N, C-alpha and C positions, 0 to 999 in steps of 0.2 A: 540383544536389547534388548528388554519391552520396551512398547509404545504404551501412554494412554493416550484418551481424550483429555484427563487429568495433569498427564504432560504436556500435553500437544499446548494449553491452555497457558500455563504456566508460562512457556517458553515465549506468549507468544505476550502477553503481562508484560514481563519481565524484558522485551522488544519497545511494546511502548510507551513505556515506563520509560526510560532509554530514548526516546524517539521525544518526548511529551520532555522529557529534561532538556532537550536541544531545541527547545525551539526555531531556528534558521534551519534543521533539520528538518523539523516534520514541513514546516510553506518550504520545501523546498521539494520535499515530498511528494505534497501537495502539487503544486504548480504542475509537474512532470505526466500527474496521477489526471487533471485537468485537458496538458497538452496533448497525453494520447485517449485522453475521452473526444477532443477537439478532432485529431489527424481520424480518430475509426470513426466517428461522424462523417465528417465527409468524405474518406475512405468507398463505408455505404452509399451517397448520394453518387458517389461515382459509377457503383457496381449499376448503380442501379439505371 
């Protein structure tokens, strides 16, 4: 299968539009991303 950056961009755009059409999915994703960032920050502090 031939895969190039255009195909990747189309896939990302499609996924993004699907997410945008479902606001709850987006906010849930945003929340989990924020949680991950917070945990990563605390983890870094603990390691230091």
